[in-house]
N, C-alpha and C positions, 0 to 999 in steps of 0.2 A: 486022391491030393486033386480032382477035378472039382471033386465034391465039397473037398475043404474049400476050395477058392469062390466055388460058387454059395455054399454056405455064408462065406468072410462077405461076398457082396451084398448077398441078397439081405442079411444084417446093420449093413453098413448106412454112413450116411448117405451115398448115394443115391440106392433105394429109395430112401426118405424122401430124400430131392424130386425123384422120379415119380413120387407120389402126389407130391404138394404141383409141383410143375405141371401136371397131369390134373392136377384141380384146376390151378390156373388158366390152363391154355386150350383145355376141352369140355370139362364139367359144366365152370360156371359159363361160358356163350351160352351152354346149352339151356341153362336156366334163365338168363335172360331173355332168351329168344320168346320162352313162356313169361315173359316177365315176373319173374321170380328173383324177389332179391339174392342175390351173391351170397349175404351175410348167411343164408338158409343152406345156400349149397354146400357154402366149406363146412357148416357145421354137420352136416347129412354125409358129407365125404369123413368129415373125423370118427363120424360114429359108424360108419361101413366101415375102413380100411383101420381104425384103431383096435388095440389090445383088446376091447369087449366086442368087437365085429369079426371081421375075417380075418382079423390077428391072430384070435384067438385058435385059429386051423391053422395056421403056419407051418405049426410042428410037426402035424400029419402031411401037408402037402407043399410041400417044400417050395412049389413053385407061388406062393403065394406072398413069401417072400418079398418076393418084386414089387408086389405091388399094393403092399399093407404097412403099417409102422407099428410095431410089435414094442417099442421101448418111445413112449411118450416123454420122458425127461430128456432123450438128445436131442429135439425140436424144441426144446423148451426156454432157450437163449436165443433161440431165432423168433420166437415169438415177443419175448418181451423187448428187441431190437426192432419188433416193429411196433409194438405201440409204443414205443422212446417216436421214434419216427411220426406217430399218428400225434402224438402229444405236442414234438416239435414242429408241425407243419399249422397246427393248432394256434401254435406260439406265433406263427407267421401273419396269423390273418389278424392278429391283435395288435397293441400298441399300449403303451401307459398310459397314452390318453383316455383311453378307451374303456381301460380296465380301472380309473379315476373314475370315469362318469359310469360304470355298471358299480361300483360300491355298494348302492342301497342294494340292488340286486341280489351281488355277492354274502355280503355278510347281514344283508336282512331277510330276503325271502331265502337265501341260501342257505343259512344257517336253521333258520326256523322251519323248513322243509324237514331237513336231515331229520333232526330233534323230533319232531313233530312224529316225524313216520316211524323212528328207533323207537316214541317212549310207547305208540298204538300197535304195534308187532309185539313188543318184549312183553306189554301189559296182556294182549290178547296169548301168549304163549304161556307167558306166567300161569292164566286163567285155566289152561286145559293142563295143566300139570308139572311145564319145566321149572326148573329150581331157580330160583329171582337170578343169581350169575346169568345162567346158561341164557337165558330170555334178556337180558341185558344186552348180549355179546349177540344173541342172534336178531336181538333190534337193530341194534346200531349194523350188522354187517346187512340185511337184507335193505333197510333203509339207503345206501347204496344205487347207485344209478349208472348206467354201463355209457361212457365216456369214447371208448369205442368203437360203439354202435351208433350210438345217436346220432353223435353230430357228424358222421360220413353221410346221413340220412338225412339230416336237416340242413344240416353247412352251419353258420356263423354269421350270417349277413340281417337273414330276416327275423324278423321279430322272435318266432318259435325258438331262432336260432339261439339268440341275444338270449332269451330267459333260460332256456335248457342248460346255455354255457356256463351262465351266472352261478345255476346251482352244482353243476359240474364240475366248478373249478373251487369251491367250497369241502367237497367231499375231497378232491385230491390234496387239497390242502389238510383237511382233519384227519386223512388215512394213519398221518403217523403219530399224532395223539391218541388217536382210539388204538391202535397195535398196544400202547403202551398203558392204556387204562386197562384194557383185558387181563397184562400181564400182572400188574399190580392187583387185580379183582382175584386175579386165578391161588388154588391152595399153594402153589408152587410160588408164588408171586411174595416180594421183598421189598420193605423201603428204600432200596435199592436205585430200584425200577424210577424213585420220584427224581434223586440225584442222577439216575444215566440219562433221565427225559430231559432234565437241565441245562447236562452238558453237551444234549444233544441240538436244544435249542440256540445256546449260544454260538455253537459251532457253525451250525446250519444259517445263521443269520450272518456271521464272519464272510464265510462262504458265497452266503446271495448277494453281500455287497461286493465281494471279490470280483465275482462272475461280472457285478451289473458294471465295475469301475473298470478292470480291465478289458470285457469287452465293446463298451464303451469307445477305449483305445486302439485295440488291437479291430476288430471284426472291419472296420471301413476299408483299412491300409489291405488286410488280409482278401477281402475280397475284389479290393482295386488291381493287386498283383494279378491273381486268380481273372481275372476281366482281361487285364492287358495282355495277357496270354494268349487267348484265344483259344484256351485248351477245355471242351465239356471236362475231360477226365478231371480237368487239374480243380475246376470250379466244383465238380460233385464232389471229389475228395475233401476239400474244403468245410462244403456242408457238414457232410458226415464227420469230419473230427470235429465241428464245432458241438453238434448235438452230442457225440459220444462225449468227450470232454466235459461238458458241463454234465451229464447224467454222471459220471464216474466223480466229481469234486462232491456234488450231493449226496450219493450212496457213502461216499467215505465216511460221512461226516454223520451217517444215520439217518439223511432224509430220503425219500424216494426220489430214482434216479430220473421217474417221470417228471418232477418237479424243475431237477433242471436242463431237459430239453422243452421243455413249455419255457422256462426261464432264456435260453437260448434264440429259439423259436422269437421271443417277443423282442429282443435284442436285436434281431436281424430284420423285425417288419420296421425299423427306425429308421433302416439304411434302404437306397435305391436300389438292392439287389435282391428285394422279398420275391416278387413276381421271378425271376429265373432261378431263384434257388428252388423256388414251391413247385416248379415245374423239374427240373432236376431230379428232386426226390421222391416226387408222385409214384413211381413206378417201384419203388422199395419200399414206400409206405404200402403200397394197396397188397405186394407182396406178404411181406411182413403180417400186414394183416389178417390177410391169409391164414398166415403159421398160424397165428393166436384161435383164429375161428375152428382152427381143425382140432387143435388141439382143445377146446372145448368140447366138442362135440367127442372125440375120444373120452370125455368122462362119461359121459352117457351108456348105461348098461342097460340095452334093452330088455334084457330078461329082469330087471330090478322092476323099470318100468311099467312094461306087460304083467308083472307081481301085484304091484302096486299102485296102477294106475289111478282110483279112484282118490286116494289119499293124496298124491302127487297134485289132484290137478285142484285138491282142494286148499292145497295150501298154497299152491300159485298163483291163484283166482283170489285167493285171502288177502296176500301180499299187495295184488297188482291193484287192487280195490284202495285197499289202504292209502297205498301211495298217490294213485290217481285223485284221490278225494284231497287227499294234506295238500297238494302241489299244484290242483287245479284250485282251488279255496284261495290259497295264498296270492296265487297269479289273481285272481281277480280282485281280493282287499288292495293288492299293490297298484290296482288301475291297468291292466291286461283286459283286452277286449274276451268276447266268449272265445272267440273262433281260437285265439292266442294261448287263453287258459285251457281248454279243450284239448287242443293239438297236443302241446306241451306236457299237458295230465298224462295223457296214455301212453306218450313216448318214454315218460321217465318212470311208468309204472312197475317195466321187470328190472329185477335185480342185475348186478353186473360181475364184472372181471374182477374189479377189486370185493365184492363179495368173497369169492376165493379165497382172498389173500387175508380179508378179517376170520373167516370161519377155521381157516387155515392157524392163523394166532390165536383166536379161540379154544382149537383144539389143543395146540402147545401148551395152554396156559392151563389146562385140564377142566376148562370152565362146561364143555360137550363132550359127551360121547365121540365114539372114532364113529359109529354106526350112524349117528345124528347128521355129524356134520357131512359121512358121504351122502344122508335123504336130501340132504340143503342141498349139497354140489349140484345135484342131478336138477331140484328145481331150479337153481341158477343155470344150470344149462338150458334148461326148457323156458325158463322166461328170455335168455338170447336167443334160443330158436326163435320164438314168435316174437321179437318187440321187430322186423318189418312188416310184420302184419298186424300191429300197432299202430305203425308208423301211417301204415294205408287206413286205417281204420280211423285214426286222428283228423287226416287230411281231411273224410268224408265226413267225420263230425265238423269241422272248422267249417266248411263250407255252408254247412248245414246251418250253421250258430251264424254266418254271413247274412244266407238268406234273409233269416229272423230277424236280424238288425237291419238289415233292406228294408224287409216289409215293416219295421216301427218305423224305419225315419231315420235310420241312424246314420250318419253320413261317416264314410269310410276315411282313414289317414292315408294321404297319398303316398305312395314308396319312398324311402327316404333315399333312393339310388336317381339321382338326377339326373338327366338327361345328358351327356357332355359331349363334345367332337374327341376323337383319337388318331391323333397325328403319332407317323409313323416316320420318323427318320427327324433327325432336332441337328440338322445345319443350317447354313444360311437357308436357306426357303424353309425351313421348319422352322425357325425365328424367328422369321416375320410375319408367318402366318398365323406364330401363334400373337405375337405382337397386335396383330389385327385383332383376334378374336377378342383380348385383354379389354382392347382400346370399345369394341363395343360391347361388352358383359357377357361374353359366349363364355362357358366353363369350358375346360378342353382340359385333356393328358399327353402328355407327349411320352416317346416310346425310342430308344436312342442304343446300339449294341457297342457304341465306342465310350467305354468309360469317363475318358477324360472329357468329352460335350456333356455326360453328362454331370460331372465335378461341378465344371465349370458354370451349367449350365444351373444346378442348386444353389449354387453361392449367388447367383443373379438373379434370383425367386424367383423361377419359372419351376410347375409341376412337372418335372421330370424324372421317370424310374428306368433303371438299367433293364433290357431284358433284347433275347434275339427274335427276330420279327421273323424269322425264318425257323422258327421251329411252330409247329402248327401244334402243340401242347401252350404253349403262350400263348399264342393269340385266342386260344381256347378260354384264360383266363381274363381277356379284356370286355368280356360281356357288351359284346358288338349289338345283339339285343337290347341295351337299354341304350345306346352309344345317339346322339345325333347325328354326325356323321363320324367317317374316315376317310382321311385326309394322307396321300401316301406322298411323301415329298422326295424320298430316297433315290438312289443315282445308280441304282441298281435295276434294270430291264425284264427281266428275269423274275425278278423275287417280288415287285408289283405287278408284273401280272398275274403272279399264283395267289398272292394276296387278295385282286380284285375278285379271281375265279373263286376262292373258298368264301371270301365274306357276301358276295354274291347270294355263292349259295346256300349259306346259311338264314340272311334276314334278306331278302328280297327285296324291304321297300327302303334299303335303309340307304342316306346319300352316301356316295362314294368317288369322292374327287384327285385325280391322280396327276403325278407331274410325267409328261412324255417327254422324250429326247428331240423325236419329230414327228412329221406326219402319219412315218409307217409306225410308229411306236404309240403313235397315240388314236390308231385304228385300229390298234392289236388291243388296246387298253376298250375302248368303246366296245369291240366285239365279247371282250370278256364279260363286260356288265357295270362298268364305269357309268358315273350319272356323266359326269365332265372329267375330261384329258387335257391338260392345257403342256401343248408342246413347247416346252419352254425356248426351245434352238430357234425356233419360228418367228416367236413372238417377239425375241433381241432381235432379231434380224430385223423385223420389221420397225422396229423402234429407231434401230440403226440406222436403216434406210430413210426413214423419215425427218432426221436430224441431222443427216447427211445434205441431202436437197435442199431444207429447209436452210440452212448453214450458206449453202451454194448460192441464195438468190435467187431458189424459184421459188412462184407465188404460191401460196398454200393449197387454195383451190387444187390445182393439177395434182398435187401432190399428195392429197388426201384422197382425190381420185383413183389417182394411181394406186396408193395403198386399200382402197379399198376393193379395188379392181381384184390387187394379188390376194388378200382374203378371201376373196370369193372364190378364185380358181384354189385354195389352201382348202379349203371348206367342201366341193367337189371331190375333190383328190381325196381327204377322210372319207369321206360320204362311200366312195367308191371300192376303196382298202379296205373302209371297213361291210361293207356289204348292209349300210348305214339306210334308214326310212326316212329318218330324219337327221334335219341340217344339225351338224355338232355347234357348242357354242364357243366362239373364239371370239375372243372380248378387243375390243376395237382400243388404237392407241387415243393416245393425251389426245393428238390433232383431231382425229376425227369426233372425239367426242364433243369437240370447241366448234368443229365444223356443222357437226349434229345439231349444238347446242349454241347458236352466234350471241341468244343474248345473252 
């Protein structure tokens, strides 16, 4: 009885969860310590604990059931969910305006890169003896590049990330037509595939339009209610529901669920909630991507790799060379710099997770044999494994290209990330600061956790986004390294202290101006690293005293002298409390300015 229970547990989802969480919590930090990409770590863990690794011995040693995964299909849905969240998060970094500006890259460079790589790879395979239908199928499959691995490595804001994103977007759009085309080419295909493809196209278009229309009207109201509830759980649930429902809608009509997830992310990116949603879903996205990479590692049969390593190496290097040359050449023709073209070319060189999907479709259509599909699946898994190494090589290539361009006197285009002030807290004080920055043409972005404040500010034309500044993950997304100043205007002494300390530790040279309640709070802020701390109550008290004394008939000179004396006492008090070696900046009142400049 006990043995049966042990066996049931050992082969249940609990043991699989133990392996996955163990990889995320123990193995991956160990890799990170040695500056090895977690992508490689997850894939190696999958190879080690999968059915072709230690899992093959689980029947002989029962204790291995607790630390291996013998049924890779059991965790496949979680891997798919991870990719859905990845595409969802990519959508959060986009917008319809940005997609429109990228249209030349997506449908120009992206389409040419996919077709060109597929033609060259297919022609090479046909030349070595593959049937033309199999060569076409393999060419299309191997021409795909990995969205799941490439974009987390380079992001979407850099020049390399934008180029990679454009090509990957076209590949994702082309996936469904490719699968149907392979079905039509196969010996088991029939003319019904054409009508089926037509049905999917018009139904898919209808669903996409429906998502756009409904999303524009529903999403702002849905997230506004979640924000007002001030419940992180509700906000997270709403985010996941939106991603899942959009994925199910596109999958229901035959499109890829990834297309729905991407579209949902883009819709949310058009709202003021995108930053908070991205922070909330990031842990799930990372873990889901880890599960997917573990399933990739499970497809690696170590014994087969050892037995056929020369042929596998030739196949992988050949595919990567063709794709790198095609990608780099097209980007250079489109006007990209040598550094951007070189880094993007190396990153896009390996096959991808969608390659596995196309290989499966080609096998089902009878275009390639099962042994052929297995061989190229191993090539794909190896390609995904080396992609992080390729990313490092690509960066080195980019640096060399940059140095060569500098030697030739080529001027670099400055970063598009314009330095801007970041205002946290958009109440009456934050709004006044924003107005003054706008008067002097200083760019800024404001953050507030009160959705009603955010909604009203957006209506008034202020660049404000919704977010919780108490969450360190959200602050990470503000890119303070590119900020011109951090301005803290919220009436929360504890949070302002914490943010000053964190920002000063991250960016030592950043200008940090914080609102303080009184002298004691100002001293604490200075001690924490604030550049300036403005004690609001003291300043208002001085101005009030000044007005009272003048209205009572006191001469302006003695009033200014007494205000100045009181201010000096404050400075001394803050210096002593804050253990400072410089005098803090406490602004003069209006009367003092007049007295100092009588002309």
